[in-house]
Backbone as CSV, one residue per row, in Angstrom:
resi,resn,N_x,N_y,N_z,CA_x,CA_y,CA_z,C_x,C_y,C_z
1,UNK,2.824,-12.501,12.814,1.887,-13.270,14.252,1.199,-14.051,13.279
2,UNK,0.753,-15.574,13.969,0.305,-16.533,13.959,-1.112,-16.339,13.831
3,UNK,-1.862,-16.912,12.953,-2.922,-16.875,13.304,-3.945,-17.092,14.361
4,UNK,-3.354,-18.342,15.383,-3.895,-18.681,16.450,-3.545,-17.772,17.602
5,UNK,-2.642,-16.596,17.568,-2.887,-15.675,18.175,-3.695,-14.436,18.384
6,UNK,-4.225,-14.553,16.789,-4.735,-13.752,16.257,-6.328,-13.466,16.770
7,UNK,-6.736,-14.969,16.536,-7.859,-15.501,17.141,-7.997,-15.610,18.658
8,UNK,-7.105,-15.827,19.119,-7.571,-15.805,20.825,-7.528,-14.456,21.065
9,UNK,-6.717,-13.509,20.483,-6.668,-12.020,21.075,-8.046,-12.040,20.725
10,UNK,-8.811,-11.996,19.979,-10.328,-11.299,19.456,-11.396,-11.660,20.708
11,UNK,-11.177,-13.340,20.976,-11.777,-13.894,21.511,-11.414,-13.841,23.300
12,UNK,-10.262,-13.935,23.282,-10.043,-13.300,24.971,-10.755,-12.090,25.285
13,UNK,-10.339,-10.901,24.381,-11.196,-9.808,24.750,-12.457,-10.025,24.812
14,UNK,-13.810,-10.213,24.199,-14.550,-10.416,23.918,-15.257,-11.271,25.019
15,UNK,-14.402,-12.061,26.259,-14.919,-12.707,27.086,-15.371,-11.558,28.011
16,UNK,-16.311,-12.546,28.805,-17.636,-11.522,29.751,-16.904,-11.741,30.858
17,UNK,-16.609,-10.709,31.522,-15.922,-10.532,32.982,-16.691,-11.461,34.188
18,UNK,-15.646,-12.098,34.923,-15.722,-13.237,35.891,-14.669,-13.030,37.042
19,UNK,-15.072,-12.657,37.785,-14.252,-11.988,39.117,-13.303,-13.649,39.384
20,UNK,-11.704,-13.097,39.737,-11.096,-12.402,38.948,-10.855,-11.940,37.869
21,UNK,-10.837,-12.717,37.033,-10.702,-12.406,35.247,-11.580,-11.247,35.137
22,UNK,-11.253,-10.230,34.534,-12.074,-8.966,33.969,-10.884,-8.413,33.027
23,UNK,-11.043,-8.920,31.460,-10.356,-8.403,30.563,-11.547,-7.262,30.185
24,UNK,-10.387,-6.478,29.371,-11.324,-5.180,29.136,-11.595,-5.333,27.746
25,UNK,-13.002,-5.474,27.706,-13.845,-6.289,26.461,-13.933,-4.673,25.443
26,UNK,-14.009,-5.747,24.202,-13.892,-4.592,22.993,-15.393,-3.859,22.772
27,UNK,-15.303,-2.597,22.714,-16.221,-1.593,23.441,-17.614,-2.004,22.057
28,UNK,-17.485,-2.233,21.254,-18.412,-1.714,19.939,-19.451,-4.117,19.925
29,UNK,-18.945,-4.536,20.649,-19.015,-6.083,20.557,-19.785,-6.330,21.786
30,UNK,-20.755,-7.218,21.882,-20.883,-8.090,23.175,-20.160,-8.981,23.427
31,UNK,-19.815,-9.120,24.620,-19.084,-9.673,25.712,-19.610,-11.422,25.227
32,UNK,-18.749,-12.095,25.235,-19.397,-13.974,25.078,-19.396,-14.299,26.575
33,UNK,-20.640,-15.448,26.543,-20.238,-16.039,27.864,-20.416,-17.827,27.097
34,UNK,-19.256,-17.629,27.555,-19.089,-18.989,27.102,-19.696,-20.358,27.289
35,UNK,-20.172,-20.920,26.573,-20.217,-22.686,27.108,-19.558,-23.528,26.833
36,UNK,-20.079,-24.741,27.088,-19.503,-25.930,26.925,-18.991,-26.022,24.583
37,UNK,-20.625,-25.750,24.209,-20.530,-26.189,23.275,-19.958,-24.580,21.819
38,UNK,-20.024,-23.912,22.535,-19.069,-22.347,22.089,-18.117,-22.774,22.274
39,UNK,-17.031,-23.367,23.391,-16.231,-23.490,24.107,-14.858,-24.598,22.496
40,UNK,-15.843,-25.615,22.697,-15.493,-26.568,22.013,-15.323,-26.293,20.332
41,UNK,-16.425,-25.328,19.607,-16.352,-25.014,18.423,-14.597,-23.979,18.313
42,UNK,-15.079,-23.343,19.670,-13.538,-22.426,19.058,-12.314,-23.318,19.231
43,UNK,-12.275,-24.607,19.992,-10.802,-25.415,20.305,-10.790,-26.107,18.485
44,UNK,-11.728,-26.510,18.067,-11.774,-26.767,16.374,-11.587,-25.809,15.747
45,UNK,-11.812,-24.674,15.964,-11.677,-23.554,14.786,-9.294,-23.624,15.104
46,UNK,-9.244,-23.322,16.145,-7.637,-23.099,16.986,-7.097,-24.338,16.202
47,UNK,-6.892,-25.714,16.038,-6.756,-26.872,16.232,-6.736,-26.484,14.716
48,UNK,-8.105,-26.319,13.696,-7.614,-26.152,12.646,-6.150,-24.886,11.762
49,UNK,-6.442,-23.855,12.721,-4.960,-23.175,12.039,-4.119,-23.328,12.534
50,UNK,-3.819,-24.238,14.205,-2.384,-24.443,14.038,-1.812,-25.639,12.815
51,UNK,-2.744,-26.401,12.489,-2.705,-27.014,11.280,-2.031,-26.070,9.834
52,UNK,-3.045,-25.244,9.751,-2.698,-23.926,8.391,-1.452,-23.487,8.972
53,UNK,-1.167,-22.552,10.212,0.042,-21.978,10.215,1.248,-23.299,10.101
54,UNK,1.021,-24.526,10.561,2.509,-25.327,10.383,2.324,-25.387,8.919
55,UNK,1.588,-25.082,7.894,1.311,-25.890,6.272,2.198,-24.003,5.988
56,UNK,1.775,-23.294,6.333,2.372,-22.096,5.797,3.851,-21.272,6.736
57,UNK,4.275,-22.202,7.746,5.596,-22.061,8.183,5.527,-20.760,9.278
58,UNK,4.187,-20.830,9.689,4.490,-19.748,10.988,4.911,-20.473,12.012
59,UNK,5.447,-19.547,12.474,6.634,-19.881,14.125,5.581,-19.974,15.131
60,UNK,5.517,-21.193,15.341,4.620,-21.486,16.638,4.606,-20.484,18.373
61,UNK,3.868,-19.693,18.049,3.905,-18.270,18.820,2.596,-18.705,19.883
62,UNK,2.630,-19.420,20.987,1.517,-19.627,21.870,2.037,-18.956,23.294
63,UNK,1.540,-17.706,22.890,1.721,-16.907,24.468,0.942,-17.240,25.505
64,UNK,1.879,-17.290,26.673,1.772,-17.512,28.197,0.289,-17.225,28.580
65,UNK,0.208,-15.456,28.316,-1.132,-15.013,28.983,-2.155,-15.759,28.343
66,UNK,-2.098,-16.020,27.306,-3.414,-16.650,26.103,-3.678,-18.121,26.571
67,UNK,-2.408,-18.645,27.022,-2.964,-20.059,27.556,-3.557,-20.599,28.827
68,UNK,-3.004,-19.150,29.580,-3.632,-19.023,31.174,-5.045,-18.787,30.518
69,UNK,-5.116,-17.593,29.756,-6.278,-17.473,29.775,-7.607,-18.568,29.545
70,UNK,-6.954,-19.689,28.192,-7.846,-20.839,28.349,-8.217,-21.953,29.266
71,UNK,-7.008,-22.149,29.914,-7.708,-22.678,31.100,-8.153,-22.195,32.267
72,UNK,-8.146,-20.895,32.230,-8.833,-19.987,33.159,-10.645,-20.843,32.660
73,UNK,-10.737,-20.479,31.433,-12.122,-20.698,30.902,-12.708,-22.070,30.943
74,UNK,-11.870,-22.775,30.369,-11.923,-24.327,30.667,-12.146,-24.244,32.229
75,UNK,-11.224,-23.885,33.438,-12.009,-24.475,34.990,-13.193,-23.942,35.068
76,UNK,-13.565,-23.056,34.628,-14.695,-21.957,35.032,-15.671,-22.703,34.332
77,UNK,-15.636,-23.563,32.846,-16.557,-24.008,32.166,-16.979,-25.622,33.519
78,UNK,-15.972,-25.729,33.677,-15.855,-27.422,34.532,-16.543,-27.148,35.719
79,UNK,-16.391,-26.094,36.188,-17.449,-25.767,37.517,-18.932,-25.992,37.102
80,UNK,-19.220,-24.968,36.520,-20.488,-24.707,35.764,-21.250,-25.816,35.436
81,UNK,-20.521,-26.990,34.851,-20.868,-28.375,34.805,-21.057,-29.025,35.797
82,UNK,-20.052,-28.790,36.947,-20.150,-29.823,38.024,-21.614,-29.879,39.109
83,UNK,-22.339,-31.104,39.220,-23.790,-30.574,39.986,-23.598,-30.141,41.115
């Protein structure tokens, strides 16, 4: 499994519920309420992991459900930033 997929799983499972999106959070960790700053950091980490995966010959393994989750978080952040 590629590193990007592992990291996306970890953070997607810790996202605070916001209807209609309601993942099952990891029981021992508090959920994350994403902010533009934390989201930017995650995207920077994912970009570095993508480069690492490429260097180490890992397959491109973008999961459509994870891509949908990322679009959903970005949509919600855009709504929160709208005056």
